[in-house]
C-alpha positions as CSV (number, residue, x, y, z in Angstrom):
1,M,88.4,102.1,112.6
2,H,88.8,106.1,112.2
3,F,88.0,107.6,108.6
4,T,90.2,110.9,108.6
5,S,89.7,112.4,105.0
6,E,86.8,112.4,102.1
7,Q,86.1,113.5,99.4
8,R,83.3,112.5,96.6
9,L,84.5,111.6,93.1
10,D,83.6,112.5,89.5
11,D,81.7,109.8,89.3
12,G,79.6,109.3,92.5
13,V,82.5,107.1,94.2
14,L,83.4,107.9,97.7
15,E,86.8,107.8,99.4
16,R,87.9,107.7,101.9
17,A,91.4,107.3,104.0
18,F,91.4,105.3,106.9
19,T,94.2,103.9,109.9
20,L,92.5,100.5,112.9
21,G,95.6,100.8,115.0
22,E,98.9,101.1,113.0
23,I,97.6,100.8,109.7
24,P,97.3,103.3,107.2
25,G,94.4,102.0,103.9
26,T,91.3,103.4,101.7
27,L,88.3,102.6,100.6
28,W,86.4,103.6,97.5
29,T,82.4,102.6,97.9
30,P,79.9,103.5,95.3
31,G,77.0,105.2,94.6
32,S,74.7,102.4,96.6
33,T,75.6,100.6,99.2
34,P,75.9,97.9,100.6
35,A,78.1,96.7,98.2
36,P,80.8,93.6,97.9
37,L,84.0,94.1,99.1
38,V,86.9,93.9,97.2
39,L,90.4,94.3,98.6
40,M,93.0,95.4,96.3
41,A,97.3,95.1,96.9
42,H,99.8,96.7,95.5
43,N,102.8,94.6,94.6
44,N,105.5,94.2,96.7
45,G,105.9,96.8,99.1
46,L,104.3,99.7,97.0
47,P,102.1,102.6,98.6
48,R,98.1,102.2,99.0
49,T,98.7,105.5,96.8
50,D,100.8,104.0,93.8
51,P,98.7,105.8,90.8
52,R,98.0,102.2,89.2
53,L,96.1,100.8,92.4
54,V,94.8,104.3,92.8
55,A,93.1,103.8,88.8
56,R,92.1,100.7,89.5
57,A,90.5,101.0,92.7
58,R,88.1,103.8,91.9
59,Y,87.4,102.0,88.3
60,T,86.0,99.4,90.4
61,A,84.1,100.7,92.7
62,A,82.5,102.9,90.1
63,R,81.5,99.5,88.6
64,G,79.4,98.8,92.0
65,Y,82.8,97.7,94.7
66,A,83.2,98.7,98.4
67,V,86.8,98.8,97.7
68,A,90.1,98.5,100.0
69,T,93.2,98.6,100.3
70,I,95.7,99.4,103.2
71,D,100.2,99.8,103.5
72,A,100.7,97.0,105.2
73,A,104.0,96.7,107.8
74,G,107.1,97.1,105.7
75,C,104.4,99.5,102.6
76,G,104.2,102.1,101.7
77,D,105.6,105.3,104.3
78,R,105.6,102.4,107.6
79,P,108.3,101.8,107.9
80,R,110.8,99.0,107.8
81,S,112.6,96.7,109.2
82,A,116.1,96.2,109.6
83,A,116.5,93.2,107.1
84,E,114.0,94.1,105.4
85,E,116.0,97.6,104.3
86,R,119.4,95.5,103.7
87,A,117.1,93.0,101.4
88,R,116.2,95.6,99.3
89,A,119.8,97.0,99.4
90,D,121.2,93.8,98.2
91,L,118.2,93.7,95.5
92,R,119.6,96.5,94.1
93,Q,123.3,95.6,94.0
94,A,122.6,92.0,92.3
95,M,119.7,94.0,89.8
96,R,122.6,96.5,88.8
97,A,125.6,93.8,88.6
98,G,123.1,92.1,86.3
99,E,123.2,89.1,89.3
100,P,120.9,85.9,90.1
101,V,118.1,87.6,92.6
102,D,115.3,84.6,93.6
103,D,117.6,83.9,97.1
104,I,117.4,87.8,97.9
105,F,113.1,88.2,96.7
106,E,113.1,84.6,99.1
107,S,114.7,87.5,101.8
108,L,112.2,89.8,101.3
109,I,108.9,88.7,100.3
110,G,108.5,85.6,102.3
111,P,108.5,87.4,105.7
112,M,106.2,90.5,104.6
113,V,103.4,88.0,103.3
114,E,103.4,86.5,106.7
115,K,103.1,90.6,108.6
116,A,100.6,91.7,105.2
117,V,98.3,88.7,106.4
118,P,97.4,88.9,110.0
119,E,96.9,93.1,109.2
120,W,94.7,92.4,106.1
121,R,92.8,89.9,107.4
122,T,91.9,92.8,110.6
123,T,91.3,95.4,108.0
124,L,88.9,92.5,106.2
125,D,87.0,92.5,110.0
126,A,86.7,96.1,109.9
127,L,85.9,96.5,107.0
128,L,82.4,93.9,107.1
129,D,81.1,95.8,110.0
130,L,80.3,98.8,108.2
131,P,77.1,99.3,106.6
132,E,78.7,100.5,103.6
133,T,80.2,96.8,102.7
134,A,78.7,93.6,102.2
135,G,80.2,90.0,101.4
136,P,81.1,87.6,99.0
137,V,84.5,89.2,99.2
138,G,86.6,88.9,96.4
139,Y,90.9,89.7,95.9
140,S,92.3,91.8,93.0
141,G,96.4,93.0,93.4
142,G,99.5,92.6,91.6
143,W,100.8,90.8,94.9
144,T,99.8,87.7,94.2
145,A,102.3,85.8,96.6
146,L,100.1,87.5,99.5
147,G,96.3,86.8,97.7
148,I,98.0,82.7,96.8
149,R,98.3,83.0,101.2
150,L,95.0,84.7,101.8
151,A,92.6,82.8,99.8
152,V,94.3,79.9,101.5
153,A,93.9,81.4,105.4
154,E,90.7,83.7,104.5
155,P,87.1,82.0,103.8
156,R,85.0,84.8,102.8
157,I,87.2,85.0,99.5
158,V,85.6,83.5,97.0
159,A,87.0,85.2,94.0
160,A,90.4,85.9,92.9
161,G,92.1,87.7,90.3
162,F,96.1,88.1,90.4
163,F,99.1,89.4,88.0
164,A,101.7,87.0,87.3
165,G,104.3,90.2,87.3
166,G,105.6,89.5,90.9
167,F,107.4,87.1,92.4
168,V,105.8,84.0,94.5
169,P,108.2,82.5,97.0
170,R,108.4,79.2,97.3
171,A,105.9,78.7,100.2
172,Q,103.6,80.4,98.4
173,R,104.3,78.3,94.7
174,E,103.6,75.1,97.1
175,E,100.3,77.0,98.4
176,A,98.8,77.8,95.3
177,R,98.0,73.9,95.6
178,Q,95.4,74.5,98.4
179,V,93.6,77.8,96.4
180,T,90.2,76.7,95.2
181,I,88.7,79.4,94.5
182,P,87.5,81.3,91.1
183,L,90.6,81.9,89.1
184,L,91.5,84.8,87.0
185,F,95.2,85.1,85.9
186,L,96.9,88.2,84.3
187,L,100.4,87.4,82.7
188,Q,102.5,90.1,80.7
189,W,104.3,88.1,77.7
190,D,107.4,90.0,78.1
191,D,107.7,89.7,81.4
192,E,111.5,91.7,81.7
193,G,111.5,91.0,85.6
194,N,109.3,87.4,85.6
195,P,110.2,84.1,84.0
196,R,107.5,83.0,81.4
197,Q,106.8,79.2,82.1
198,R,107.7,80.1,85.9
199,A,104.3,81.5,85.5
200,L,102.8,79.0,83.1
201,D,103.7,76.6,86.1
202,L,101.9,78.5,88.7
203,F,99.0,78.8,87.3
204,D,99.3,74.9,86.3
205,A,99.6,74.2,90.4
206,F,96.1,76.1,91.1
207,G,94.6,73.9,92.6
208,S,90.3,75.7,91.1
209,R,88.1,74.0,88.9
210,E,87.8,77.1,87.6
211,K,90.9,79.3,86.2
212,T,91.2,81.5,83.6
213,L,94.4,82.8,82.3
214,H,94.7,85.8,79.9
215,A,98.1,86.1,77.8
216,N,98.8,89.9,76.2
217,L,102.4,91.5,74.6
218,G,103.9,93.3,76.1
219,G,106.0,94.3,79.7
220,H,105.5,94.5,83.3
221,T,103.1,97.1,83.1
222,G,101.7,97.3,79.9
223,T,98.5,95.2,80.6
224,P,96.3,96.2,78.3
225,W,93.6,98.5,80.1
226,F,90.8,96.1,78.7
227,E,91.4,93.5,81.8
228,L,90.6,95.6,83.7
229,E,87.0,95.4,82.4
230,D,87.8,91.9,81.9
231,G,87.7,92.1,85.5
232,C,85.1,93.2,86.6
233,R,83.1,91.6,85.2
234,F,84.6,87.9,86.4
235,L,83.9,90.0,90.0
236,D,79.8,90.0,89.1
237,R,80.5,86.5,88.3
238,H,81.5,85.7,91.8
239,L,80.5,88.2,93.6
240,K,76.8,89.5,92.3
């Protein structure tokens, strides 16, 4: 892991960009270390520099966590395959025409998850070798499909916060039954791109004995700010 830049923020959090082979990422660490590690992924290909992700990461780090995110293959500025570009073009065309898009999402998101999981696990290995970070590890992010697969495949992740607003392929909906760690699941009741009943069915499918659903009125990007504070309380219960 090679750090390429750093800046100290006003709240004392240290923000550093890094590369790990071809993987670009960002690590935020609080003033006191080592700190429990939280992996934070944004939804379905958005860059790690997205303002909403950065705001969540900085807030969480200021609460005493090391927070890391990466641009996985096909995400952010990383090259996309010809198949991904075709799927995205088909998706835009179908949405403009008001046509069903689930099959297109399947062809786009499913392969992205398959490619992303090994890179996230490699990154986790490197992060836990740093003196600034420590277990246990949590997951927090909008990319629920990735989080489900990581929760099943990665025993070092002991708690997860998911956002119901992203498309979850059939494979990950089936895998949800294997997820047994504590969960906090956020649902925007009026999310225009996510059928409410499908989100409720996914919550019901999770195998966790401790799982909490927070539902708020509003559209996809209308999650209330207080949910970030509640999310940190959830992490406090399980990572500290």
